[in-house]
C-alpha positions in Angstrom: -29.8 74.4 16.4 -31.9 77.1 15.2 -35.0 74.9 15.1 -35.2 74.0 18.7 -36.6 76.6 21.1 -34.4 75.3 24.0 -31.2 76.1 22.2 -32.4 79.2 21.0 -33.4 80.5 24.4 -29.6 79.6 25.7 -27.9 80.9 22.5 -29.6 84.2 22.0 -28.5 85.7 25.4 -24.9 84.6 24.9 -24.5 86.2 21.6 -26.1 89.5 22.8 -23.8 89.6 25.9 -20.9 88.6 23.7 -21.4 91.5 21.1 -21.9 93.9 24.0 -18.7 92.9 25.8 -16.7 92.8 22.4 -17.9 96.2 21.5 -17.3 97.8 25.0 -13.7 96.2 25.0 -13.1 97.6 21.5 -14.5 101.0 22.3 -12.6 101.5 25.3 -9.3 99.6 24.0 -9.0 97.3 26.9 -8.2 93.7 26.5 -8.5 93.9 22.8 -6.6 91.0 21.6 -8.6 88.6 23.8 -12.1 90.1 22.5 -11.0 90.5 18.9 -10.2 86.8 18.9 -13.5 86.0 20.1 -15.1 88.3 17.8 -13.3 86.2 14.9 -14.6 82.9 16.5 -18.0 84.4 16.8 -18.1 85.4 13.1 -16.8 82.1 12.0 -19.6 80.6 13.9 -22.1 82.8 12.2 -20.3 81.8 8.9 -20.9 78.1 9.7 -24.4 78.6 10.5 -25.4 79.9 7.1 -23.0 77.7 4.9 -23.1 77.7 1.9 -23.1 81.4 1.4 -26.0 82.8 -0.4 -24.2 84.9 -2.7 -20.4 84.6 -3.1 -18.8 81.4 -2.4 -15.2 82.8 -2.1 -15.7 86.0 -0.2 -18.7 87.1 2.0 -18.9 89.7 4.7 -18.4 87.1 7.8 -15.0 86.4 6.0 -14.1 90.0 5.7 -14.9 90.5 9.4 -12.8 87.5 10.4 -9.8 89.1 8.6 -10.4 92.6 10.1 -10.8 91.2 13.7 -7.5 89.1 13.2 -5.6 91.9 11.7 -6.6 94.3 14.5 -5.6 91.7 17.3 -2.4 91.1 15.4 -1.3 94.8 15.6 -2.5 95.1 19.1 -5.1 98.0 18.3 -5.7 98.8 22.1 -2.3 99.8 22.6 -2.4 102.5 19.7 -5.7 104.4 20.8 -7.0 103.1 24.0 -6.9 102.3 27.6 -4.8 99.1 26.9 -1.5 101.4 26.9 -2.2 102.9 30.3 -3.0 99.6 31.7 0.2 98.2 30.3 2.2 100.7 32.3 0.7 99.4 35.7 3.1 97.9 38.1 1.2 94.8 38.1 1.3 94.2 34.4 5.0 95.0 34.3 5.7 92.4 36.9 3.6 89.7 35.2 4.7 90.2 31.5 2.3 87.5 30.3 -0.5 89.9 30.7 0.5 92.0 27.9 -0.6 89.2 25.6 -4.1 89.9 26.5 -4.1 93.5 27.0 -3.3 95.0 23.7 
């Protein structure tokens, strides 16, 4: 895909905006589980794009980031030090408890 200019013209803005939105979400601690999941997916796609790894077949920094993102999503990092804890106290979120899955 990286050899076709049409693909690059479409993929590059999506990657840029995805990284900006994921970074803002992690910085403010809002919707972190959802964002960290997509950050892990993005890192996995980056890993597939350069497969096989250049240096270490068993562990490279893409896999390291995937592990870190999934671990942060599992512990609900936004609830610890972010706006996610404040949002979870809102009446709407307490009324629809399924929203807590995304807002951690």
